[in-house]
C-alpha positions as CSV (number, residue, x, y, z in Angstrom):
1,M,0.0,0.0,0.0
2,T,1.3,3.4,-0.9
3,K,1.8,6.1,1.7
4,A,-0.8,8.3,0.0
5,S,-3.5,5.7,0.4
6,T,-2.5,5.0,3.9
7,D,-2.8,8.7,4.7
8,L,-6.4,8.5,3.5
9,D,-7.3,5.2,5.2
10,N,-6.0,5.9,8.7
11,P,-8.0,9.1,9.5
12,W,-11.1,7.3,8.4
13,K,-10.7,4.7,11.1
14,D,-10.5,7.3,13.8
15,V,-13.5,9.3,12.6
16,I,-15.6,6.1,12.3
17,D,-14.8,5.3,15.9
18,L,-16.0,8.7,17.0
19,Y,-19.2,8.9,14.8
20,F,-20.1,5.3,14.1
21,E,-23.9,5.8,14.3
22,D,-23.6,8.9,12.0
23,F,-21.5,6.8,9.6
24,M,-24.1,4.1,9.3
25,Q,-26.9,6.6,8.9
26,F,-25.0,8.5,6.2
27,F,-23.7,5.7,4.1
28,F,-25.9,2.7,4.9
29,P,-29.3,4.1,6.1
30,K,-31.3,0.8,5.6
31,I,-28.9,-1.1,7.9
32,H,-28.9,1.8,10.3
33,K,-32.6,1.5,10.8
34,L,-32.3,-2.2,11.8
35,I,-29.8,-1.5,14.6
36,D,-30.8,-1.0,18.3
37,W,-28.9,2.2,19.0
38,N,-29.9,2.0,22.7
39,Q,-27.5,-0.9,23.0
40,Q,-23.8,-0.1,23.3
41,C,-21.7,-1.0,20.2
42,E,-18.5,-2.8,20.7
43,F,-15.4,-2.1,18.5
44,L,-13.5,-5.3,18.0
45,D,-10.6,-4.2,15.8
46,K,-8.0,-6.2,17.8
47,E,-10.2,-9.3,17.5
48,L,-10.4,-8.6,13.7
49,Q,-6.6,-8.6,13.4
50,K,-6.4,-12.0,15.2
51,V,-9.1,-13.5,12.9
52,V,-7.6,-12.3,9.6
53,R,-3.9,-12.4,10.4
54,D,-2.2,-14.0,7.4
55,A,1.2,-13.0,6.2
56,A,0.5,-14.5,2.7
57,M,-2.3,-12.0,2.1
58,K,0.1,-9.0,1.7
59,K,-2.5,-6.8,3.4
60,R,-2.2,-3.8,5.7
61,L,-4.1,-4.0,8.9
62,A,-7.8,-4.7,8.3
63,D,-10.1,-1.9,9.2
64,K,-13.1,-2.1,11.5
65,L,-15.2,-4.7,13.2
66,V,-18.2,-3.6,15.2
67,K,-20.6,-5.7,17.2
68,V,-24.1,-4.3,17.3
69,W,-27.6,-5.5,18.4
70,L,-30.6,-5.6,16.1
71,K,-34.0,-4.2,17.0
72,E,-35.9,-7.3,15.9
73,G,-35.5,-10.8,17.5
74,D,-34.3,-12.0,20.9
75,S,-31.0,-10.3,21.5
76,V,-29.8,-10.8,17.9
77,V,-26.2,-9.8,17.4
78,L,-24.7,-8.5,14.1
79,Y,-21.0,-8.2,13.3
80,I,-20.3,-5.4,10.9
81,H,-17.0,-5.6,9.0
82,I,-15.9,-2.3,7.4
83,E,-13.1,-1.7,4.9
84,I,-11.8,1.6,3.8
85,Q,-10.1,1.2,0.5
86,A,-8.3,4.3,-1.0
87,Q,-6.8,2.7,-4.1
88,K,-7.7,0.1,-6.7
89,D,-6.8,-3.5,-5.6
90,D,-7.5,-6.4,-7.9
91,D,-7.6,-8.8,-4.9
92,F,-10.0,-6.6,-2.9
93,A,-13.2,-8.7,-3.5
94,K,-11.3,-11.9,-2.6
95,R,-10.1,-10.3,0.6
96,M,-13.6,-9.2,1.5
97,F,-14.8,-12.8,1.0
98,I,-11.9,-14.3,3.1
99,Y,-12.5,-11.9,6.0
100,N,-16.3,-12.5,5.9
101,Y,-16.0,-16.3,6.1
102,R,-13.3,-16.2,8.7
103,L,-15.4,-13.9,10.9
104,F,-18.5,-16.1,10.4
105,D,-16.4,-19.1,11.3
106,R,-15.1,-17.3,14.4
107,Y,-18.5,-16.0,15.7
108,G,-21.0,-18.4,14.1
109,T,-23.6,-15.7,13.6
110,N,-24.6,-12.8,11.4
111,V,-21.7,-11.1,9.7
112,I,-22.0,-8.4,7.0
113,S,-19.2,-6.7,5.1
114,L,-19.3,-3.0,4.0
115,A,-16.8,-1.1,1.9
116,I,-16.0,2.5,1.4
117,L,-14.2,2.9,-1.9
118,G,-12.2,6.1,-1.8
119,D,-10.0,5.7,-4.9
120,D,-10.0,7.9,-8.0
121,Q,-11.1,5.3,-10.6
122,S,-14.9,5.7,-11.2
123,D,-15.3,2.4,-13.0
124,W,-13.7,0.2,-10.2
125,R,-16.7,-1.0,-8.2
126,P,-16.1,-4.5,-6.8
127,K,-19.1,-5.8,-4.9
128,R,-19.0,-9.6,-5.2
129,Y,-16.5,-12.5,-5.1
130,R,-17.5,-15.7,-6.8
131,Y,-15.8,-18.9,-7.8
132,G,-17.0,-22.3,-8.7
133,L,-16.8,-25.4,-11.0
134,G,-19.6,-27.2,-12.6
135,E,-22.7,-27.0,-10.4
136,C,-20.7,-26.0,-7.4
137,E,-20.4,-22.3,-6.6
138,T,-19.4,-20.1,-3.6
139,S,-20.0,-16.4,-3.6
140,C,-20.0,-13.4,-1.3
141,A,-21.7,-10.1,-2.0
142,F,-20.9,-6.9,0.0
143,S,-22.3,-3.4,0.1
144,I,-20.1,-0.6,-1.3
145,V,-20.2,3.2,-1.3
146,K,-18.2,4.9,-4.1
147,L,-17.1,8.3,-2.7
148,L,-16.5,9.8,-6.2
149,D,-20.3,9.6,-6.7
150,Y,-20.7,12.3,-4.1
151,N,-19.2,14.8,-6.5
152,K,-22.6,14.9,-8.1
153,K,-24.2,15.5,-4.8
154,W,-22.1,18.4,-3.6
155,K,-25.0,20.8,-2.8
156,S,-26.6,18.1,-0.7
157,L,-23.4,17.6,1.2
158,E,-23.2,21.3,1.9
159,K,-26.7,21.2,3.4
160,S,-26.2,18.1,5.5
161,K,-25.4,18.3,9.2
162,N,-24.1,14.8,9.4
163,P,-20.3,14.9,10.2
164,F,-19.6,12.6,7.3
165,S,-20.8,15.3,4.9
166,I,-17.6,17.3,5.8
167,V,-15.6,14.1,5.8
168,V,-16.6,13.1,2.3
169,R,-16.0,16.6,1.0
170,T,-12.5,16.7,2.6
171,H,-11.7,13.3,1.1
172,L,-12.8,14.3,-2.4
173,K,-10.9,17.5,-2.4
174,A,-7.8,15.7,-1.0
175,L,-8.0,13.4,-4.1
176,E,-8.6,16.3,-6.5
177,T,-5.7,18.5,-5.2
178,R,-3.0,15.9,-4.9
179,R,-1.0,17.6,-7.7
180,S,-1.8,21.2,-6.8
181,K,-0.9,22.3,-3.3
182,Q,-2.2,25.9,-4.0
183,K,-5.6,24.4,-4.8
184,R,-5.4,22.3,-1.7
185,L,-4.7,25.4,0.4
186,Y,-7.8,27.0,-1.2
187,W,-10.0,24.1,-0.4
188,K,-8.6,23.6,3.1
189,K,-9.7,27.1,3.8
190,Q,-13.2,26.6,2.3
191,L,-13.7,23.4,4.3
192,F,-12.4,25.0,7.5
193,K,-15.1,27.7,7.1
194,A,-17.7,25.0,6.4
195,L,-16.9,23.4,9.8
196,Y,-17.9,26.6,11.6
197,E,-20.9,27.4,9.3
198,A,-22.4,24.0,10.0
199,N,-22.9,24.9,13.7
200,Y,-21.1,21.8,15.0
201,S,-20.2,21.7,18.7
202,E,-16.7,22.8,19.7
203,Q,-15.7,19.2,20.3
204,D,-17.0,18.1,16.9
205,I,-15.2,21.0,15.2
206,L,-12.0,19.9,16.8
207,E,-12.4,16.3,15.9
208,L,-13.4,17.0,12.3
209,F,-10.6,19.6,12.1
210,R,-8.2,16.7,13.0
211,F,-9.5,14.8,10.0
212,L,-9.2,17.8,7.7
213,D,-5.7,18.7,8.9
214,W,-4.5,15.1,8.4
215,V,-6.0,14.5,5.0
216,M,-5.4,17.9,3.6
217,A,-1.7,18.1,4.6
218,L,0.2,21.1,3.2
219,P,3.9,22.0,2.8
220,E,5.3,24.0,5.6
221,N,5.1,27.4,3.9
222,L,1.4,26.9,2.8
223,E,0.6,25.4,6.2
224,K,1.7,28.7,7.8
225,Q,-0.6,30.6,5.4
226,F,-3.5,28.4,6.5
227,N,-2.7,28.9,10.2
228,D,-2.7,32.6,9.7
229,F,-6.0,32.4,7.8
230,S,-7.7,30.2,10.4
231,T,-6.6,32.4,13.3
232,Q,-7.9,35.5,11.6
233,Y,-11.1,33.8,10.6
234,E,-11.8,32.7,14.2
235,E,-11.1,36.1,15.6
236,D,-13.5,37.7,13.0
237,K,-16.2,35.2,14.0
238,G,-15.6,35.6,17.7
239,M,-15.2,31.9,18.1
240,P,-13.5,30.6,21.2
241,Y,-11.6,27.8,19.6
242,V,-8.2,29.3,18.7
243,T,-6.6,28.1,21.9
244,S,-8.0,24.7,21.4
245,I,-6.7,24.3,17.9
246,E,-3.3,25.6,19.0
247,R,-3.4,23.0,21.7
248,F,-4.3,20.4,19.1
249,G,-1.1,21.4,17.2
250,I,0.9,20.9,20.4
251,E,-0.7,17.5,21.0
252,K,0.0,16.5,17.5
253,G,3.7,17.3,18.1
254,L,3.6,15.3,21.3
255,D,2.0,12.3,19.5
256,K,4.8,12.5,16.9
257,G,7.3,12.5,19.8
258,R,5.7,9.5,21.4
259,E,5.7,7.6,18.1
260,E,9.4,8.3,17.6
261,G,10.0,7.0,21.1
262,I,8.2,3.8,20.4
263,L,10.3,3.3,17.2
264,Q,13.6,4.0,19.0
265,Q,12.7,1.4,21.7
266,A,11.7,-1.1,19.0
267,R,15.0,-0.7,17.2
268,K,16.9,-1.1,20.4
269,S,15.0,-4.3,21.2
270,V,16.1,-5.8,17.8
271,V,19.8,-4.8,18.3
272,D,19.8,-6.0,21.9
273,A,18.4,-9.4,20.8
274,L,21.1,-9.7,18.2
275,R,23.8,-8.8,20.6
276,T,22.5,-11.3,23.1
277,R,22.5,-14.1,20.5
278,F,25.7,-13.2,18.5
279,K,27.7,-10.9,20.8
280,R,28.9,-8.5,18.1
281,V,26.6,-6.7,15.6
282,P,28.2,-4.9,12.6
283,Q,27.6,-1.2,12.6
284,S,26.3,-1.4,9.0
285,L,23.5,-3.7,10.2
286,V,22.7,-1.3,13.1
287,K,22.4,1.5,10.6
288,M,20.0,-0.5,8.5
289,L,17.8,-1.1,11.6
290,Q,18.0,2.5,12.6
291,S,16.5,3.6,9.2
292,I,13.3,1.5,9.7
293,E,10.2,3.6,10.4
294,D,7.7,0.8,10.7
295,A,7.0,-0.4,14.3
296,K,5.2,-3.6,13.1
297,L,8.2,-4.5,10.9
298,L,10.5,-4.0,13.8
299,S,8.4,-6.2,16.0
300,N,8.7,-9.0,13.4
301,L,12.4,-8.4,13.1
302,H,12.7,-8.8,16.9
303,Q,11.2,-12.2,16.7
304,K,13.5,-13.1,13.8
305,A,16.5,-11.9,15.8
306,I,15.6,-14.3,18.6
307,L,15.1,-17.3,16.2
308,A,17.8,-16.7,13.5
309,D,20.6,-19.2,13.4
310,S,23.2,-16.7,12.3
311,L,23.7,-13.0,11.7
312,K,24.0,-13.7,8.0
313,T,20.6,-15.4,7.9
314,F,19.0,-12.5,9.8
315,K,20.6,-9.9,7.4
316,Q,19.5,-11.8,4.3
317,G,16.0,-11.9,5.6
318,L,16.1,-8.2,6.4
319,E,17.3,-7.3,2.9
320,K,14.4,-9.2,1.3
321,M,11.8,-7.2,3.3
């Protein structure tokens, strides 16, 4: 998966956690009506990773798994598997099928799969996986939403108060402005103003701003222009959120610092394991490990460092990754 697609996938996961009911109402209203929203939903993302973990699938972390209760029936549970896909993937339908049947095998009850397709190819719309031979056939259909379709519904998005109206507009403009940072600056300003004009609560503005700021990232010089604009806009509007957004910027910096600390510790764990096993570790290998920015990869390397029969074997495995 490319960095660009990851940058679009990850903020979606956070905003779905915050506004899951709004998400279902906005994208899947028929299913939303069947759910008992008086019952607390359970997010089971860690369980999802256990169920679908498979190195051969070449897949990033799967997205969301939510346990809900239906209105009809005696305590009927429904497991909703949600995938956010920001780029075309020829194996996507197969992966949806695999995840669906593994979840059904794990929980033995109702499982549905939903997909948000956030790529830029209008004709890519996978919604079913099927295979068979002779009279034997297995298939899995899943519901999809193509975000590009909302370009034709822009006016409706502007009128909607659902948080995902601003999320969808932000996503679409992020796609549209990938090759023009000046256009991105323009649309980031417009969407920032839309946050305030929609009369969201202060907390909602801050949460949705987090999504906007992440997805509509700008070069440092243009980011400064945006910050100057947003500060002046809030002063003109008399809104009390400037301090909060500045605090968010500080928190973002702290989050980055914490992430770097985790990476440093993960790198150290790999090197320590190698030194425990093989005493001396070449500086060239240490430098290779220090350049790795993926915590999950470092965790895998730590296990390999413990199990490798020689430094040469470990290094050969590292070079293949």
